[in-house]
N, C-alpha and C positions, 0 to 999 in steps of 0.2 A: 391119605390112606386111612385115617381114623375118623374122618369128619363125615357127619351125616347131613349137615345143613346144605341146602341147595337153593339157588335162585331159579326163577322161572319167568317166562314171557319173552316176547320178541324184542329185538333191539328198539323198535319204535315205542313199544309199550313201556319198556324199562326207562328210556329217556324221558318219555312223557310223565311217567310216574314220579320221577325225581323233580321234574319241573313243578308238578302239582304240590309235592312235598315242600319245595322251596316257597311257593306262594303261600301255603298254609302256615309255614313257620314264620313268615314275615308278619303275621297278624298278632303274634304274641306281644303282650304288653309288659312282660317281665324282662327288665333290662339284663338280668343275669343269664338269660337264654340267648342273648345276642353275641356274635363273635367277638372275642377279645374281652368280654366282660369279666371273665375269670381272673384276668390279670389286672384290669382297670379297677375292679371293685374288691380285689383280694384284701382281706384284713392283714394287719401287720403279723409278721412271724412271731410265734411264741418264743420265749427266751431260749428254750431248748433248740428250736429250729434255727433261730438266728445264730446260735453257737454252732450248729451243724453246718451252716453255710460257710463259716470260717474254717471249720475242719475240712470241708469238701475242697477248698481251694488252697490248703496249707501244704506247700511243698516241703516244709521243714520236717514233716512227719515221715519222710522217706529217707533212706540211707544216703541216696544220691544228693538229696536236697533240691532235686529238680523235678519231682513227680508228686502230684496230688491226684485226688479223684478227678478233679476238673481237667487234668492234663490229658487223660484218655477219654473222658466224657466231657468234651468241649461244648459249652453252651452255643457257640457259633455254628456247630455242626449238629444241632439238636441233641446235645449231650451224648454224642457218639464220637468215634475217632475222627481226627482231622489231619492226620499225617499221610493218609493215602496208602499206608502199609497194610498188607494182608493181616499181620499180627503186630501189636505194639511192642516197643522196646522198653525195658525197665532194668531193674537190678542196680547194684551199687554204682556202676559206671554208665548206666542207661544204654547198655549194649547187649542185654540179655533178651532174646526174643521170646514172645509168648507163644501160645498154642492156638488161640482162636481170635477171630476178628472182634473188635470192640462193638458191642451192641448199643443202641440208644437206650437211655433211661426214661425217655418221654412216655407218658401215659401208663407207666407201670403201676401207678397208684390204684389202677383198676384191676390189677392182677390179684391172684390168690395164692395161698400155699399149694403145693403140688397135691393132686389127688387123681384117682381114677373115677370117672363118672359111672352112672348106672350101666352104660353100655361098654365099660372097660376102656374108654378113651382117656389116655393120659392128658392131664390139663393142669395149667398153672405152674407155680414154682418160679424162682428167680435163677438167673444164669441161663445160658443157652441149653443146658441140660436139666433145668428145673430143680437142681438139688438144694438150693437155699430156700428156706420157708418164708423169708421176709427180707425187706431191705436191710434190716439190722444184721441178719445172718450173712447176707451177701456182702455187706459193707465191711465186715471184719477181715475177710480173706485177703484183699489186696495189700493190707498193711504187712502181712507175713509172707506173701508169695515171693519166692526168690526172683521171679521174672517181673515183679511189679515193684512195690515199695521196699521190699527186701529186708524188713526188720527181722532179726534173728529170733525174737521172742516177744511175748506180750509185754514183758518187763521193759524191753527196749522202747516199745511204742509209748508206754507210760512215762518213761524218762523224757521222751521228746515232747509229750503233752505238758509235762511240768515246766518245760522251757518255752512253751508257746507264748506268743504275745497276749493271748486271751486267757491265760491260766487263771487270773482272778475271776473272770466271767465264768469259767468252767466250774470253779469252786462255789461261786454264788448260785449257779443253777443246780448243781448236784451235791452241794454240801462242802463245808470247809475241811472235812476230814476224808473226802473222797479218795485222796491219794494214799490214805492209810488203810484202805480196805482191799488189799490184795489186787485182784484183776478187775475190780469193779470199775475203775476209771476207764479201762479199755471198753468194757461193756457200755458204759454211759456215752463214750464217744461214738460208738456204733449206733446207739439209740438216738443221739443227736442228729447223726446223718440221716437216719430213717425219718425223723420228724421233719427235717428240711425237705427231703424228697417227697414226703406226703403233703406238706403244707404249702410249699411254694408253687404258685400257679404257673411259674415259668416251665414247670415240667408237664403241664397240661393246659396250654392256653386256648386251644380250640379256636384259632383265628386264621386258618388257612383260607385260600380262595374258595375251596369247596365248602367250608363252613359259612362263608358269606353267601355262597350260592344257595345253600339250604335255607338260609334266613331270608332269601329273596332280596339280598343287597348287592349281588354281583351276578353277572351272566357268564356262562361258560361258552367258549368258542365252539364252532361246529366240530372241529377236530376233538376238542376236549369232551364234548357230548358223545361223539361216536366212541371215544375211548372209554367213557363211563359205561355205555351200553355193552361194549365188548367185554369189559371187566366183569360185568354182572351176568352176561349170557352164559348159561351152563354148557352150551354146545360150542362156545368160542373160547374166550379166555378162562372162564370159570374161576376167576380170581376170588370172587366173593364167597366161594365155598369155604375158604379159610379166613379171608380178609373181608368180613362183611362190611358193606357200605351203607347199611341201614342203622337208624337210631336204635339205641337200646330201649327196652320196654319202658324205662322210666323217663325217656326223652333225652338222655345223654347223647350227644352227637356220636356218630360211628367211630369205633376205635380202630377199625381196619385190622383187627386180629381177633381170633377167638381163644387165644392163649393155649392152644393145643400144640401137638407135635406132628411133624410129618417127615417122611424119608424121601428125599428128592434125587438121590444119587448124584449129587454135585461132583464134578470131576476133581480129582486130586490136584492140589495146588503145590507145585514145586517151590514156590516162593516161601513156604513155611519151612524153616530149617529142620524141624522135627521130622518132616516127611522125607528127609534124606535117608532115614532108616526105613527100608521096605517093609519091615515088620511092625511099624508104628501105624496105628489107625485111631482116629478120633471117632468114636461110635456113639457120641451123644448120650442118650438115656442109659445105655448099658456100659458106659465107661470110655476111657479109663479114669476120668476125674470123678464121675459118679459111680459109686460101688454098690449101692443097695439094690439095684436092679440088674446086676451082672448076670443073674441066671435067667432073666427075661430076654432071651436071645431074639425073640420076634421084634423087640424094640430097638435092636442095634441099628444105628444109622439115623435114628429119628432125633430131630432138633426142634427147638421152640419155634413156633410160627411168630414172626415179628410183626409189630405194627408197620403198616406202610405209610403212616403219617411221617412226613419229613424224609421220605425215602430218597428224594433227590439230593439230600445233603449228606447221606450216610455211607457213601461208597468208601471202600469196596464192599461187595455184597456176599451174603451167605456166611455161615459159621467159619468158613476157611478163607474168606476174602477172595474167592476165585475170580470174580468178574468185576471189572472196573466201571462199567456203565449200565444204566437201566436198560438200554436197548439190548445189550448182551444178555441181561437177565431174562427179559421177556422172550427173546429169541430162543434162549435155552429152554424155557418152559414149553414152547410150542414146537421146537425142532429137535428136542432131545431124543425122541423115539423115531421120528421120521428121517432124521439125518444124523445118526449118532457119530458118524465119522467127523463131524464138525467139532465134537466136544471131547472125544476120547481118543488118545493116540493109537490104540489098537482096538477099535470099537467091536470088531467081530469076535475077538476072544476075551477082551478085557473091559467090557462096558461096566459102568459103575465102579471105576477103578479105585475109589477111595474107601472101599469096604472090602473086608476079606471075602473071598468067593462064597463061603458058606452063608453069608448074610445078605447077599445081593438080591435074593428073592424078596427081601423086606421092602425094597424100593417100591414106591407108589407107581404102579403101571395100570391101574384100573380106572382112575378118575380122569375125565377130560382136564387138560389136553394131552395127558400122558398115555391115553389108551389107543395109541396109533402105532403103526408098524412102518419099517423102512419102505419107501415108495408111496406111502399115503400122503395126501396133501396135508401140510401143517394146519393146525386149527386157526391160525392167523396168517394173513398175507403180510408182506413187508410193510405196506401202507397201514395195515391194521395194527401192526406192532408199533408204528410211530404214533398212531392214535392213542393206544393204551399208555405209552410213555408220556404223551401230552397230558392225559388225565392225571397220571401219577404226579406230575409236576404241580398240580393244583392242590396237593396235600401238604405243602410246605407252610409251616407256621410263620406268622408275621406279615401276612398279606395286607397291603394298603389299598383299599378300594378307591 
């Protein structure tokens, strides 16, 4: 809806172009440009980041004693949720449901604070609504959220930090009097988390099969190549309009997100307990969690464009965890408007049912593949959907050539 970037060229040209890119990339003599080098040659973590790693996995900082940052952002699931739930559970008894699906933390070190670009496109920010300006700001909230770690106050978090096994290390890094400085210890804990997420190469390894392909060290199958071409083709999948598959200008491998926001009209998910209230709507940029853009009603329903790196590991999908498989997701993209009855219980009168009626015009219906009508052929056939899914599976970190 807000994106101006477009890909061009035929399927054959697109596939050939990436093959040439891969061949050229393999000529690099810089080992740090090779897949996996970020992890293999990563320097040791700074003292603050090493402390942040301990905080990240410390369940004793929660009221339940069973939840840490790493509980919801599991490294085995690309630092996203691993329980298969639409929304995670937390709270004192680990039985309080959240409101949104757990997003991945991978590759967010390339993100920025929220801003509107020169064309008015909302960009950046942390959280699915972009309201946090940094890892540090985002990292503070779960400690105090009733549906997450559920501490009643900053003081309670600090009390738990005083009892942590690494308290001596905490004081060594931030000063022996850090616990005598009001809320400073809490701020420093959030800073340590930020340093860990910024420094640790495990959050940005760039070692998927696609990375090896770009470096000329792996080949994609015919199906994966077809999927890549369809992914980039602006008249077919048009996925690259938001999830660019091209290297950044400085040579950084593709991030598969432009960190902007889009409104896709994802169907309402009855598996989210909050949705039992027919008057409750999660509208992303304009609330209810984010409040500074409440009067920008044209933004209601827009959520952060996620990276597609590791997307095969991060089910369920979308902000509300509506879909369980990648095939469902790609099918929704290309059949949402040609076959709305497949996605909405009352498609004729209640399409885009997870938004109040007055904001449904905000949904992206102008860009391919959403610019079609009932009765039109979908932008992708069933076999082409399978091709795109095959390509998406090449974006998983940890590939062994």
